[in-house]
C-alpha positions in Angstrom: 11.4 -6.5 32.3 10.6 -2.9 33.3 7.4 -1.1 32.5 8.9 0.8 29.6 10.1 -2.4 28.0 6.6 -4.0 28.4 5.0 -1.0 26.8 7.4 -1.3 23.9 6.6 -5.0 23.6 2.8 -4.2 23.5 3.3 -1.5 20.9 5.4 -3.9 18.8 2.8 -6.7 19.2 0.0 -4.3 18.1 2.1 -3.3 15.1 3.0 -6.9 14.1 0.0 -9.0 15.3 -3.1 -6.8 15.0 -3.9 -7.7 11.4 -3.2 -11.4 12.0 -5.4 -11.6 15.1 -8.3 -9.7 13.3 -8.0 -11.9 10.2 -8.0 -15.1 12.3 -11.1 -14.1 14.3 -12.9 -12.9 11.2 -12.5 -16.2 9.5 -13.7 -18.0 12.6 -16.6 -15.8 13.6 -17.6 -14.4 10.2 -18.0 -10.9 11.6 -15.6 -8.0 11.1 -17.0 -6.0 14.0 -16.8 -8.9 16.5 -13.3 -9.7 15.4 -12.1 -6.1 15.8 -13.7 -5.6 19.1 -12.4 -8.9 20.5 -8.9 -8.0 19.3 -9.1 -4.6 21.0 -10.2 -6.3 24.2 -7.3 -8.7 24.0 -4.8 -5.9 23.7 -6.5 -4.1 26.6 -6.0 -7.2 28.7 -2.4 -7.4 27.6 -1.9 -3.8 28.9 -3.3 -4.9 32.3 -1.6 -8.3 32.7 1.8 -8.2 30.9 3.4 -5.7 33.3 2.8 -8.2 36.2 2.7 -11.6 34.4 5.5 -10.8 31.9 5.4 -10.7 28.1 4.4 -14.2 26.9 7.0 -16.1 24.7 4.6 -16.0 21.8 2.6 -12.7 22.0 0.6 -13.4 18.8 -0.7 -16.8 20.1 -1.5 -15.3 23.5 -3.5 -12.4 21.9 -5.3 -14.7 19.5 -6.4 -17.1 22.3 -7.5 -14.2 24.5 -9.4 -12.6 21.7 -11.2 -15.8 20.8 -12.3 -16.1 24.4 -13.4 -12.5 24.5 -15.5 -13.1 21.3 -17.1 -16.2 22.7 -17.9 -14.5 25.9 -19.5 -11.6 24.1 -21.6 -13.9 21.9 -22.8 -15.8 25.0 -23.7 -12.6 26.8 -25.7 -11.4 23.9 -27.5 -14.7 23.6 -29.8 -13.3 20.9 -30.3 -16.5 19.0 -30.0 -20.2 19.8 -27.8 -20.8 16.8 -25.3 -18.2 18.0 -25.3 -20.0 21.4 -24.6 -23.4 19.6 -21.9 -21.8 17.5 -20.2 -20.4 20.6 -20.3 -23.9 22.2 -18.7 -25.4 19.1 -15.9 -22.8 19.1 -14.6 -24.2 22.4 -13.2 -27.2 20.5 -9.5 -26.9 20.1 -9.6 -27.6 16.4 -13.1 -27.1 15.0 -13.7 -28.2 11.5 -13.2 -25.3 9.0 -14.7 -24.9 5.5 -12.4 -25.3 2.5 -11.8 -21.9 0.9 -10.2 -21.1 -2.4 -8.0 -18.7 -0.4 -5.9 -20.3 2.3 -4.4 -17.0 3.7 -6.4 -15.3 6.4 -5.3 -11.8 5.5 -6.0 -12.3 1.8 -9.5 -13.6 2.6 -10.0 -10.4 4.7 -8.8 -8.3 1.8 -11.3 -9.8 -0.6 -14.0 -9.1 2.1 -12.9 -5.5 2.5 -13.0 -5.1 -1.2 -16.7 -5.9 -1.5 -17.8 -4.4 -4.9 -20.8 -2.6 -3.2 -18.3 -0.4 -1.3 -16.8 2.8 -2.6 -13.1 2.5 -3.4 -12.3 5.0 -0.6 -14.0 2.8 1.9 -12.4 -0.4 0.6 -8.9 1.2 1.0 -9.8 2.4 4.5 -11.1 -1.0 5.6 -8.1 -2.7 4.2 -5.6 -0.3 5.8 -7.4 -0.7 9.1 -8.1 -4.4 9.2 -5.2 -5.8 7.3 -2.4 -3.2 7.7 -3.2 -2.4 11.2 -3.3 1.4 10.7 -5.1 3.4 13.4 -8.2 5.5 12.6 -6.3 8.8 12.7 -3.7 7.4 10.3 -6.3 6.8 7.7 -8.8 9.6 8.4 -11.9 9.0 10.3 -14.2 10.0 7.4 -13.2 6.9 5.6 -14.5 4.5 8.3 -18.2 5.1 8.1 -20.7 2.8 9.9 -22.4 2.0 6.6 -19.2 0.0 5.7 -20.5 -3.0 7.5 -20.6 -6.0 5.1 -21.2 -9.7 5.4 -18.1 -11.9 5.7 -18.3 -14.0 2.6 -15.2 -14.8 0.6 -15.8 -15.1 -3.2 -15.4 -18.4 -4.8 -12.7 -19.0 -7.4 -15.2 -18.4 -10.2 -15.9 -14.9 -8.7 -12.2 -13.9 -8.6 -12.1 -12.2 -12.1 -15.0 -9.9 -11.2 -13.5 -9.0 -7.8 -9.7 -9.1 -8.4 -9.4 -5.7 -10.1 -10.7 -4.0 -7.0 -8.4 -6.0 -4.8 -5.4 -5.1 -7.0 -6.3 -1.4 -6.8 -6.5 -1.5 -3.0 -3.2 -3.5 -2.7 -1.4 -0.9 -4.9 -2.8 1.9 -2.8 -1.7 0.1 0.4 1.8 -0.4 -1.2 1.9 3.3 -2.0 1.0 4.3 1.5 3.9 2.3 2.7 6.2 3.7 0.0 5.4 7.3 0.8 3.7 7.1 4.2 1.7 10.1 5.2 1.8 12.0 8.5 4.4 14.1 10.3 5.3 11.4 12.8 5.4 8.5 10.4 8.5 6.8 9.0 8.9 8.0 5.4 8.9 4.4 4.1 6.9 1.7 6.0 8.5 -1.6 4.9 5.8 -3.6 6.7 3.1 -2.2 4.4 5.1 -2.6 1.2 6.2 -6.1 2.1 2.7 -7.2 3.1 1.3 -5.8 -0.2 3.9 -7.7 -2.1 3.3 -10.9 -0.2 -0.5 -10.8 -0.8 0.0 -10.0 -4.5 2.2 -13.1 -4.7 -0.6 -15.1 -3.3 -3.0 -13.8 -5.9 -0.5 -14.5 -8.6 -0.3 -18.2 -7.4 -4.2 -18.3 -7.5 -4.4 -16.6 -10.9 -1.2 -17.3 -12.8 -2.6 -16.4 -16.2 -3.9 -13.0 -15.2 -1.7 -10.4 -16.8 -2.6 -7.5 -14.5 -1.8 -9.6 -11.4 1.7 -10.3 -12.8 2.0 -6.7 -13.9 1.2 -5.3 -10.4 3.6 -7.8 -8.8 6.4 -6.7 -11.2 5.6 -3.0 -10.6 5.8 -3.5 -6.8 9.1 -5.4 -7.0 10.8 -2.9 -9.2 9.8 -0.1 -6.9 10.7 -2.0 -3.8 14.1 -2.8 -5.3 15.0 0.9 -4.9 13.8 1.3 -1.3 17.2 1.4 0.4 18.5 4.0 -2.0 15.4 6.1 -1.7 15.8 7.8 1.6 19.0 9.2 3.1 20.2 8.5 6.7 18.9 11.9 7.6 15.4 11.1 6.3 15.4 13.0 3.0 13.9 11.6 -0.2 16.4 10.8 -2.9 14.9 11.3 -6.4 15.5 8.7 -9.1 18.1 10.8 -10.8 20.2 11.1 -7.6 19.9 7.5 -6.3 22.9 5.2 -5.9 21.9 2.5 -8.4 24.5 0.1 -7.0 22.3 0.0 -3.8 19.3 -1.3 -5.7 18.2 -4.9 -5.0 19.4 -6.8 -8.0 17.4 -9.9 -7.2 14.1 -8.0 -7.1 14.9 -6.2 -10.3 15.7 -9.4 -12.0 12.4 -10.9 -10.9 10.5 -7.8 -11.9 12.1 -7.8 -15.4 11.4 -11.5 -15.8 7.7 -10.9 -15.1 7.6 -8.0 -17.6 9.3 -10.1 -20.3 6.8 -13.0 -19.7 3.9 -10.6 -20.2 5.4 -9.2 -23.4 5.9 -12.7 -24.7 2.3 -13.6 -24.0 1.3 -11.4 -26.9 -1.8 -10.0 -25.1 -2.6 -6.3 -25.0 -1.2 -5.1 -21.7 -3.2 -3.4 -18.9 -2.4 -0.5 -16.7 -0.2 -2.3 -14.2 1.7 -4.1 -17.0 2.6 -0.8 -18.7 3.6 0.8 -15.4 5.8 -2.2 -14.7 7.3 -1.9 -18.2 8.1 1.8 -17.6 9.8 0.9 -14.3 11.7 -1.9 -16.1 13.2 0.7 -18.5 14.3 2.9 -15.6 15.8 0.0 -13.7 17.6 -1.2 -16.8 19.7 2.0 -17.1 23.0 1.9 -15.2 22.9 5.7 -15.1 20.1 8.2 -15.4 21.8 9.4 -18.6 21.4 5.9 -20.1 17.6 5.9 -19.7 15.8 5.2 -22.9 13.4 8.1 -22.6 11.9 7.5 -26.1 10.7 4.1 -24.8 9.4 5.6 -21.6 7.4 8.2 -23.6 6.1 5.5 -26.0 4.9 3.5 -23.0 3.2 6.6 -21.5 1.5 7.2 -24.8 0.1 3.7 -24.6 -0.9 4.2 -21.0 -2.8 7.4 -21.7 -5.2 5.5 -23.9 -6.0 3.2 -21.0 -5.9 5.8 -18.2 -6.3 9.4 -19.5 -5.9 10.7 -16.0 -4.1 14.0 -15.3 -1.5 12.3 -13.1 -0.5 10.0 -16.0 -0.3 13.1 -18.2 2.0 14.8 -15.5 4.3 11.8 -15.5 4.4 11.7 -19.3 5.5 15.4 -19.2 8.6 14.4 -17.3 9.6 12.1 -20.2 8.8 14.9 -22.7 11.1 17.2 -20.8 14.0 14.8 -21.4 13.3 14.4 -25.1 11.9 17.8 -26.2 13.1 20.1 -23.4 11.6 21.7 -20.3 9.8 24.4 -22.3 7.6 22.0 -24.1 7.1 19.9 -21.0 6.1 23.0 -19.0 3.4 23.9 -21.5 2.0 20.4 -21.1 2.1 20.6 -17.3 0.5 24.1 -17.2 -2.5 22.6 -19.1 -3.1 20.4 -16.0 -3.4 23.3 -13.6 -7.1 23.2 -13.0 -7.1 19.4 -12.3 -3.9 19.1 -10.2 -3.8 22.4 -8.3 -4.0 20.5 -5.0 -1.5 17.8 -5.8 2.0 18.4 -4.5 3.8 16.5 -7.2 2.3 18.8 -9.9 3.9 21.8 -8.2 7.2 19.9 -7.7 7.4 19.0 -11.4 6.6 22.7 -12.3 9.3 23.8 -9.9 11.9 21.6 -11.4 11.0 22.6 -15.0 11.1 26.3 -14.1 14.5 25.7 -12.4 15.9 24.2 -15.5 14.6 27.2 -17.5 16.4 29.6 -15.2 13.2 31.1 -13.8 14.2 31.0 -10.2 11.6 33.2 -8.7 8.7 31.2 -10.2 10.5 28.0 -9.3 10.8 29.0 -5.7 7.0 29.8 -5.5 6.2 26.4 -7.0 8.5 24.7 -4.5 6.8 26.6 -1.7 3.4 25.3 -2.9 4.7 21.7 -3.2 6.2 21.9 0.3 2.9 23.2 1.7 1.0 20.3 0.1 3.4 17.4 0.6 2.3 14.9 3.3 5.5 12.9 3.6 8.5 14.2 5.7 11.1 12.8 3.4 9.5 14.5 0.4 9.3 17.8 2.3 13.0 17.6 3.2 14.0 17.0 -0.4 11.8 19.8 -1.8 13.1 22.2 0.8 16.7 21.4 -0.1 16.0 21.9 -3.8 14.2 25.2 -3.2 17.1 26.5 -1.0 19.6 25.6 -3.6 18.0 28.1 -6.1 20.0 31.2 -6.8 
């Protein structure tokens, strides 16, 4: 294997194994900082040794073993407390006894740790993206990763789940969205590794808390969005909006599962939460064989219900899209313009305005709105789509 191939193997291992190694070490040593530093040292060792020794058959196992040794060596060197020294001795056992946790998955335990309620949501998302999704510091923005984010490694008990789970769900949805519309000029427009991991972890929470409606709602929402992934971006890397997507390319199995979860929540007879309503909206969209068959009155009714739970300007913006289909673009534009002060820096606000202005025949104003949306868009696929639509204006 030549040097270039080894570098590719190391890059692939970092992409695939970083989160697994960090999660494993965090569980064992109870310290996020120790785990991350030991993992980094293990990858540095791989860079030194793999070009001469060759890439091991199981890179993940090699990295985990090396990182464990690095962590133990570090703890021994520090030798600050006798109990640390004893702990390091015990860790040399091939299979040391481990405590029984309510959560069996290393990464899910790490997410519950990253979502400590004492941390701001921004910091929770940053920690999760860094520790669990393996994103680099530049990818998440250095400002998120403040030193004050150090927290004790203690996974909540099953009794504590209800108080902690809402924050975990919020973070998982944000991780999913980062994969769905990944940011950065050199980033793939859709990162399936992030969306798949967010879904996998949400499934685990669903198994732990099968009666929680919002857990089921978030899982359904993710599945119905993920079902459209292959139809969402063209071969040239351009975003395909819902009205232009090839619905025959949608994943029928994921849609069926998402619809089943939505129906189960409706049958429960319990007032739905935010994720359940969002899932129901997506169920309406994915039930239509053609964009013209969409039940927009049902979509609008669901948004009206959602506004009572989440009166955010982004929800109001999405509601306006449904209004445009029922009452026309003029009425919708008036509703959108009322959000100008709150959403001036949000690219989707300008994209919606541009489309409404286009439908009203106001090409010059539509072009200006598209220019602003393009300026603010952080995803290459969205930028390409917006540029095409702007250039199609008369």
